[in-house]
C-alpha positions as CSV (number, residue, x, y, z in Angstrom):
1,X,-1.5,-34.7,-2.2
2,X,-3.4,-31.5,-2.9
3,X,-4.4,-29.2,-0.1
4,X,-8.1,-29.0,0.5
5,X,-10.4,-26.4,2.0
6,X,-11.4,-28.8,4.7
7,X,-7.8,-29.1,5.8
8,X,-7.4,-25.3,5.9
9,X,-10.6,-24.9,7.9
10,X,-9.5,-27.5,10.4
11,X,-6.1,-25.8,10.6
12,X,-7.7,-22.4,11.3
13,X,-10.0,-24.0,13.9
14,X,-6.9,-25.5,15.6
15,X,-5.1,-22.1,15.7
16,X,-8.2,-20.3,16.9
17,X,-9.0,-22.7,19.7
18,X,-5.5,-23.7,20.7
19,X,-6.1,-27.4,21.2
20,X,-7.0,-30.4,19.0
21,X,-10.0,-31.3,21.2
22,X,-11.6,-27.9,21.2
23,X,-10.9,-27.4,17.5
24,X,-12.6,-30.8,16.7
25,X,-15.6,-29.8,18.8
26,X,-15.9,-26.5,17.0
27,X,-16.0,-28.1,13.5
28,X,-18.2,-31.0,14.7
29,X,-15.8,-33.9,14.0
30,X,-13.9,-36.3,16.2
31,X,-10.4,-35.4,17.4
32,X,-8.8,-38.3,15.4
33,X,-10.5,-37.1,12.3
34,X,-9.2,-33.6,12.7
35,X,-5.7,-34.8,13.6
36,X,-5.7,-36.9,10.4
37,X,-6.5,-33.9,8.3
38,X,-3.8,-31.8,9.9
39,X,-1.2,-34.6,9.3
40,X,-2.2,-34.8,5.7
41,X,-1.9,-31.0,5.4
42,X,1.6,-31.2,7.0
43,X,2.5,-33.9,4.5
44,X,1.3,-31.8,1.6
45,X,3.3,-28.8,2.8
46,X,6.4,-30.7,3.6
47,X,6.8,-30.2,7.4
48,X,5.2,-29.9,10.8
49,X,2.8,-26.9,11.3
50,X,2.3,-27.1,15.1
51,X,4.1,-28.4,18.1
52,X,2.1,-30.0,20.9
53,X,2.7,-28.5,24.4
54,X,1.2,-29.1,27.8
55,X,-0.8,-25.9,27.6
56,X,-1.9,-26.3,23.9
57,X,-0.1,-25.9,20.6
58,X,2.7,-23.7,19.2
59,X,3.0,-22.8,15.6
60,X,6.3,-23.7,13.8
61,X,7.9,-21.2,11.4
62,X,6.2,-23.1,8.6
63,X,3.0,-23.1,10.5
64,X,3.1,-19.3,10.8
65,X,3.6,-18.9,7.1
66,X,0.9,-21.4,6.3
67,X,-1.5,-19.6,8.7
68,X,-1.1,-16.3,6.9
69,X,-1.9,-17.9,3.6
70,X,-4.8,-19.9,5.1
71,X,-6.5,-16.7,6.3
72,X,-6.3,-15.2,2.9
73,X,-7.6,-18.3,1.2
74,X,-10.5,-18.7,3.6
75,X,-11.4,-15.0,3.3
76,X,-11.5,-15.2,-0.5
77,X,-13.5,-18.4,-0.4
78,X,-16.1,-16.8,1.8
79,X,-16.3,-13.9,-0.6
80,X,-16.9,-16.3,-3.4
81,X,-19.5,-18.2,-1.5
82,X,-21.4,-15.0,-0.8
83,X,-21.0,-13.6,-4.2
84,X,-24.6,-14.3,-5.3
85,X,-26.0,-12.6,-2.2
86,X,-24.2,-9.4,-3.1
87,X,-26.2,-9.1,-6.3
88,X,-29.6,-9.7,-4.8
89,X,-32.0,-6.8,-4.5
90,X,-32.2,-5.2,-1.1
91,X,-29.8,-3.9,1.5
92,X,-26.4,-5.5,2.1
93,X,-26.1,-7.2,5.5
94,X,-22.7,-7.1,7.2
95,X,-21.7,-8.4,10.6
96,X,-20.0,-5.5,12.5
97,X,-18.5,-5.5,16.0
98,X,-18.2,-2.4,18.1
99,X,-16.2,-2.1,21.2
100,X,-18.4,-2.1,24.3
101,X,-17.0,1.3,25.6
102,X,-18.3,2.9,22.4
103,X,-21.4,1.0,21.4
104,X,-24.0,2.6,23.7
105,X,-22.9,6.1,22.7
106,X,-21.9,5.9,19.1
107,X,-24.2,3.3,17.6
108,X,-27.3,5.4,17.2
109,X,-25.4,8.1,15.3
110,X,-23.9,5.5,13.0
111,X,-27.3,3.9,12.2
112,X,-28.7,7.4,11.6
113,X,-26.0,8.2,9.0
114,X,-26.4,4.8,7.4
115,X,-30.2,5.2,7.0
116,X,-30.0,6.8,3.6
117,X,-26.6,5.4,2.5
118,X,-25.9,4.0,-0.9
119,X,-25.4,1.1,-1.0
120,X,-28.0,0.4,1.7
121,X,-26.3,-1.4,4.6
122,X,-28.0,-3.3,7.5
123,X,-25.7,-4.1,10.4
124,X,-25.7,-7.3,12.5
125,X,-24.1,-5.8,15.6
126,X,-22.0,-7.5,18.1
127,X,-20.9,-5.5,21.2
128,X,-17.8,-6.9,23.1
129,X,-14.4,-5.9,24.4
130,X,-11.8,-5.2,21.7
131,X,-9.8,-8.4,22.0
132,X,-13.0,-10.5,21.6
133,X,-13.9,-8.6,18.4
134,X,-10.4,-9.1,17.0
135,X,-10.7,-12.9,17.6
136,X,-14.1,-12.9,15.9
137,X,-12.7,-11.1,12.9
138,X,-9.8,-13.5,12.6
139,X,-12.2,-16.4,12.8
140,X,-14.5,-15.0,10.1
141,X,-17.5,-14.4,12.4
142,X,-17.4,-10.6,11.8
143,X,-16.8,-8.6,8.6
144,X,-15.5,-5.5,10.3
145,X,-15.2,-3.9,13.8
146,X,-15.0,-0.4,15.3
147,X,-12.2,-0.6,17.9
148,X,-9.3,1.3,19.4
149,X,-6.2,1.4,17.2
150,X,-3.6,0.4,16.5
151,X,-3.9,-3.3,16.3
152,X,-0.8,-4.0,14.2
153,X,-2.1,-7.2,12.7
154,X,-1.2,-7.9,9.0
155,X,-4.4,-9.9,8.6
156,X,-6.6,-6.9,9.5
157,X,-6.3,-3.7,7.5
158,X,-7.2,-0.7,9.7
159,X,-8.3,2.9,9.2
160,X,-8.2,5.6,11.9
161,X,-11.4,7.6,12.0
162,X,-11.4,10.0,14.9
163,X,-9.7,10.9,18.2
164,X,-11.6,10.3,21.4
165,X,-10.1,12.4,24.2
166,X,-10.2,11.5,27.9
167,X,-11.7,13.8,30.6
168,X,-11.4,13.4,34.4
169,X,-14.7,12.3,36.0
170,X,-15.7,12.6,39.6
171,X,-18.0,14.2,42.1
172,X,-18.6,17.9,41.5
173,X,-17.1,18.9,44.9
174,X,-14.0,16.7,44.4
175,X,-13.2,18.2,41.0
176,X,-13.7,21.7,42.4
177,X,-11.1,20.9,45.1
178,X,-8.7,19.6,42.4
179,X,-9.1,22.9,40.5
180,X,-8.4,24.9,43.6
181,X,-5.3,22.8,44.4
182,X,-3.8,22.3,40.9
183,X,-5.2,25.2,38.9
184,X,-6.8,25.2,35.6
185,X,-4.1,23.5,33.5
186,X,-4.3,20.0,35.0
187,X,-2.3,17.1,33.5
188,X,-2.6,13.4,34.3
189,X,0.9,13.6,35.8
190,X,-0.2,16.3,38.2
191,X,-3.0,14.0,39.5
192,X,-0.5,11.2,39.9
193,X,1.6,13.3,42.2
194,X,-1.3,14.7,44.2
195,X,-3.0,12.9,47.1
196,X,-6.5,12.7,45.6
197,X,-7.5,9.1,46.2
198,X,-8.0,6.1,44.1
199,X,-8.2,5.8,40.3
200,X,-11.1,3.5,39.2
201,X,-10.9,1.7,35.9
202,X,-12.7,-1.1,34.0
203,X,-11.7,-4.7,34.6
204,X,-9.1,-6.9,32.9
205,X,-9.9,-7.6,29.2
206,X,-11.0,-4.0,28.4
207,X,-8.5,-2.1,26.3
208,X,-9.8,1.2,27.6
209,X,-8.6,0.2,31.1
210,X,-5.0,-0.2,29.8
211,X,-5.3,3.1,27.9
212,X,-6.5,4.9,31.1
213,X,-3.6,3.4,33.0
214,X,-1.2,4.4,30.3
215,X,-2.5,8.0,30.4
216,X,-2.1,8.0,34.2
217,X,1.2,6.1,34.4
218,X,2.5,7.9,37.5
219,X,-0.6,7.2,39.6
220,X,0.2,5.3,42.8
221,X,-0.2,1.6,41.9
222,X,-1.9,0.8,45.2
223,X,-4.4,3.5,44.4
224,X,-5.6,1.9,41.2
225,X,-8.8,-0.2,41.5
226,X,-9.9,-2.3,38.5
227,X,-13.1,-4.2,38.2
228,X,-16.1,-2.4,36.7
229,X,-17.5,-4.0,33.5
230,X,-19.1,-0.9,32.0
231,X,-18.7,2.9,31.8
232,X,-22.2,3.2,33.3
233,X,-21.1,1.4,36.4
234,X,-17.8,3.3,36.6
235,X,-19.6,6.6,36.3
236,X,-21.9,5.7,39.3
237,X,-19.0,4.6,41.4
238,X,-17.1,7.9,41.0
239,X,-20.3,9.9,41.4
240,X,-20.8,8.2,44.8
241,X,-17.3,9.4,45.9
242,X,-15.5,6.0,45.5
243,X,-12.7,7.7,43.5
244,X,-11.9,9.3,40.2
245,X,-11.7,7.9,36.6
246,X,-10.9,9.0,33.1
247,X,-13.9,8.7,30.7
248,X,-13.8,9.1,26.9
249,X,-15.6,12.2,25.8
250,X,-17.8,10.1,23.6
251,X,-19.4,8.7,26.8
252,X,-19.2,11.8,29.0
253,X,-22.4,13.6,27.9
254,X,-24.6,10.6,28.2
255,X,-23.2,9.5,31.5
256,X,-23.3,13.1,32.9
257,X,-27.0,13.3,32.0
258,X,-27.7,9.9,33.5
259,X,-25.8,10.2,36.8
260,X,-26.6,13.0,39.2
261,X,-23.5,14.6,40.8
262,X,-21.1,13.5,38.1
263,X,-18.8,16.3,36.7
264,X,-15.9,16.5,34.4
265,X,-12.6,18.3,34.1
266,X,-10.8,18.7,30.8
267,X,-7.0,18.2,30.8
268,X,-4.5,20.7,29.4
269,X,-3.0,20.0,26.0
270,X,-1.8,17.5,24.9
271,X,-5.0,15.8,26.1
272,X,-4.8,12.0,26.6
273,X,-6.9,10.2,24.1
274,X,-7.6,7.0,22.3
275,X,-7.7,6.5,18.5
276,X,-11.0,5.0,17.2
277,X,-10.9,3.2,13.9
278,X,-12.4,0.6,11.6
279,X,-10.7,-2.7,10.9
280,X,-11.9,-5.5,8.6
281,X,-10.9,-8.8,7.1
282,X,-8.7,-8.8,4.0
283,X,-11.6,-10.2,1.9
284,X,-13.6,-7.0,2.4
285,X,-10.7,-4.8,1.0
286,X,-11.9,-2.4,-1.7
287,X,-15.6,-3.1,-1.2
288,X,-17.8,0.0,-1.2
289,X,-19.6,-0.8,2.1
290,X,-16.3,-0.3,4.0
291,X,-16.1,3.3,2.8
292,X,-19.8,3.9,3.6
293,X,-19.4,2.5,7.1
294,X,-16.2,4.4,7.8
295,X,-17.9,7.7,6.7
296,X,-20.9,7.1,8.9
297,X,-18.7,6.3,11.9
298,X,-16.6,9.4,11.2
299,X,-19.7,11.6,11.1
300,X,-21.2,10.1,14.2
301,X,-17.9,10.4,16.1
302,X,-17.3,14.0,15.0
303,X,-20.8,15.0,16.1
304,X,-20.5,13.3,19.5
305,X,-17.0,14.7,20.3
306,X,-17.9,18.2,19.2
307,X,-20.9,18.3,21.5
308,X,-18.7,17.0,24.4
309,X,-16.0,19.6,23.7
310,X,-18.5,22.4,23.8
311,X,-20.2,21.1,26.9
312,X,-17.0,20.3,28.9
313,X,-15.0,23.5,29.0
314,X,-11.4,23.5,30.2
């Protein structure tokens, strides 16, 4: 029995949603109809693809191999289906995600650099935490995403674009006190050993929160408070004296201008940082718009970080 695109789409929906009922709902068919297509696919491939468990499904070794091929086939199918649109006059529209801790600060620069690009590109933007953007890429809802790297996923080629360093953010008087106590060459490990109060971070699900905690690994665990959902909220909390945080320099200038009493301290080298890059689905590999978007992001990132480095002296 030949494998069909319907079977592959149902199989991808099953992997994405983790259960037969949610997968069936997502593709607008009944659960028995979806189960039948999965059984027929298993029959064609010669073995079970998933195992049912109390908390959902688990891919078999054959299922993992089939899933990798399924992603490639569905990507190439989508490219073929959209082939005619790529030859129409006018700008090329692409769906691009940008991680929520970058979008408010970087997006305007990207759009400015894309204004006169060739080919002309118009972006359908989705702003979300990194893990949500990765899920949307794998499901085909996005063409590319600007996120923190590395992801380490074979299905998503990635390209590092720029380094976004972290700076210490807090009330002006508190940072002045830290300078007097620790000197000018402050490292995250120095802060961890000093009794300077709580470290505030974003809530669970934000990759930046994990990066900040990784950079401040020695900070007293009981003194770490997670929960803010945006860097704007985090900046206002630390400016009010609730604690300290690490902000990426891409956000520092905008938040410093918006929040009275917020100041920054640059760390001694090697400065903690995150790596910002572009990732996309395999079907977009080699297409010119990927290079154009990467160049626009690199230019916007370089401009933003250079301004921050000049403004925030060590």
